[in-house]
N, C-alpha and C positions, 0 to 999 in steps of 0.2 A: 838716605833713600827718600826720594820725593817724586818718583815717576808714576806712582799710583795714588788714587784718592778713593775714598769710601763714601757710600751712602748707606745709612742704616734706617730701615723702615720699621716703625712701631705702630701697629694698630692698637687702639685703646677704647675701652668703654667701661666706666665705673670700676677702675682699679686703683683707687686712692690709697689702699692699704699697701700696695706693692710698687707703684710706678716710680716713686722717687728712687728706689733701689735700682730699678732698671736704668733710669736716667744717669745715676751716678756711675754705674758700671760702664757706661759708654763714655761719659765725659771725663772720667778719671783715667782713661787709657793713656799711656805714655807713648805718643807716636810722633813721627816727623813728617806727616803728610796730612792733608785736609780730610776731615770727617764731617760729612753732611748728615744731620739727624732730622728725619721727617717723621712727625707724629700725626697720625690720622685718627682723630677722636670722633666717635659716633654720637656725640652730644651727651657727655657724662653729666650726672647730677649729684655725684657723691663726694665732691671735693677734689676730683682728679684735675679739673681745670685750674684750680688754685695752685696745685703743685706744678702743673705745666707752666703757668704764668711766671713762676720763679725762675724758669729757664728760658725766658722769652728771647734773650740775646744769643742763646746757644742752639735753639731748635727752630725748625720751621713747622708751624702747627696749623692744622685745619680742624675745626670742630663743627660738625654738622651731622644731621641724621644721615645714616647710610643703610645699605641693605645687608649688613653683616661684615664679618671679617674679610671675606674674599673681595668685597667691594672696596673696603678700606685699603687693603693691600694693593689692589690694582690702581687705585688713585695714587698711592705712594710711589709705586714702581713707575708710573707715568711721569711723575714729577722729578724723580731722582736724576742726578747728573754724574754720579761717581762711576769710576771704572769698575769697582767691585761693590756688590750689593749684599747687605746682610738683612735678615728679617728677624727682629727680636721682639717678641710679644711683651706686653706691658706688665707681666708678672715674672719674666725670666731675666737672667743677668749674664753678662760676659765676665769671664775671669780676667784678672790683671794680665796684661801682655798679649792678649788674644789678637788684637788687630795687627800688632807688629809682626807676630808669627805668621799670620795669614798673608800679610803684604809680602813678607820674605818669600813665602812659598810661591805666590803668583809671579814674583819677579824671577825666581829661579826656574820656574816651569811656565814659560810664556805661552805654551800651547794648551795648558790646562784651562778648561772652561768653568769648572766649578770644583769645590772641595768640601769636605766635611771633617770634623774631628770628634773627639769624645765629649760626652756631656754628663755631668752629674745630675742626680735628682735630689731636690731639696724640698723641705716643707715650708710652711708659712713663716717659720722663724729662721730660715736659712740653714737648718740642720740637714746634713746629708742623710738620705733615707734610701731604701730599696737598692742597696749596693749590689745585691745579687743580680738584679735586672741590668744595672749598669755594666757589670762584669760580663754578662751574657752578650749584651749589645756590642761591647768593645771587641769581644772575641769574633763576632760576625763581621764587624767593621774592618778588621784586619784582613778579611778574606773576601773582599768585594767581588761580586760578579753580577751581571744583569739578571741572570737566572736566579741567583740567591735573593736579590732584591725583589724579584717578582713574587716570591713565596713568603716574604716577611720584610716588613719595614723596620730595618735596624738603624736607619739614619735619623739622628736627632735634629730636629728643625733649628733650634737655636745655634747649633754648631755648624751651620751650612753657610757658605759664601759663594757668590756666583758672579761671573763677569756679566756686566750689563748687556753686552752684545748677545750672550747666550740666553739670558733671561728674555730678551726681546724675541729671539728666535724660537724659544720654547712656547711663548704665548702666555696669555693672562691666566691668573688663578681661576679655577672653575667655581662659580658661586653655587653650583648644585651639589657641592661636596663639603658640607659643613663640618664634618668630623675628620676627614683624611685628605684635605686639599693639598697638604704638603707632599704626601706620598705620590699623588698624581703628578705633581711638578717634578719630583725626583725621577720618575719613570720617563717623563718627556725629556728631561735634561740628559738622562742616560742614553737616550737615542742619539743625542748630539755628540756625546763623548764620555769616556770613562772619567769618573771624578778622581781628584787627588785626595789624599788622606793624611791628616796630621795625627799621629798617635799620641796626643796629649789632650788633657781636659781644656776645652775652650769656653764652655758655657755651663750654666745651670738651668735646668728645666724645673719649674716649680709645680708641685702638686698641692692643691688645697681643695676645700670642699666645693668650690664653684668652678673648678677647672673641668675642661672637657674630658680629660682622662679619668676624673673621679665620677662625673655624672653619667657618662655614656660610653664607657669603654667597649661594651659589647657591640654597639652600633658602629663605633670607630673601626673595630676589626672587620666587621662585615662589610663596611664601606670600602675598606682596603681590598677585600676580596672582589668586590664588584669592579673596582678600578683595575685590578689584575686582569679581569675578564675583558676589559676594553682593549688591552694591549697584547694579550696572548690567550690562545685557546688550547694549549697543550694539556691534555687530560691529566697526565701524571703530575705536572706542576700545579694544576688546580686542586687536585686531590691532596697533594702535599701541603698546599696552603690551607685547605680546610682542616686538616689534621692539626696543623700548628695553631690555628685559631682556637680549636677546641681545647688544646692543652693550655694555651695562654689564658683564655677566658676562665677555665677551671682554676688556674693558679691565682688569677686576680680575685675571683670569688672567694677562694679559700683565704687569701690574704685579708680581704675585707671582713670575713667572719672572725678571723683571729684578732683583728683590730678591735672589733666590737666586744669580743670576750675580754680582751686585756684592758679595754677602756672602761 
């Protein structure tokens, strides 16, 4: 199989503790097609650049001040040349065999514009956590509909792959959405076509003390609601979304309290 090639975009800023695991998860993939890896670094000062320099022959790197993750991603997307594009943040990882599975799917489904798979949640030590959240999202993932996506973002960003033509048609990442820019992109891609789905674990999303999901989960869910309002004004769906946000925020708050008690 060599009729497809990949571009993986990694935005980065001060992730020295995790970025080598991200790099290894890409460059240890066993594939029979080209993989272009573009790292857009925002001017890290914590040792990230020293790690990246070790991979100078394997990655294409830009390190300069930027206006945040959206700006970094848009730079990377503009530079990439692969048929299939992945977005892997500098603290997340791909699981072994992921790129080959994705390539097979796109070859077998030539009309599919984008796809997603399942995604584990891990801590800073690569230990799987929050399995109940993963199980819940996987259940929703198997029942995709645009209406369901409007009321809840169940698609995990590290496990998404997009044809570059579809990414160009959907338009750039919105820099005005710091917490839920991925959700906005999913809804725009959904307007172009129904996603494919691989019912296997493709990636791991990392939760740690500095991650967006740890620092600002309430704002993240409210931003998702505001994004929903951009694309749909159905009162029933909006109310359903608000109820889900209330339940999820309560669950996250309870989980954090239990962690403080047990810690």
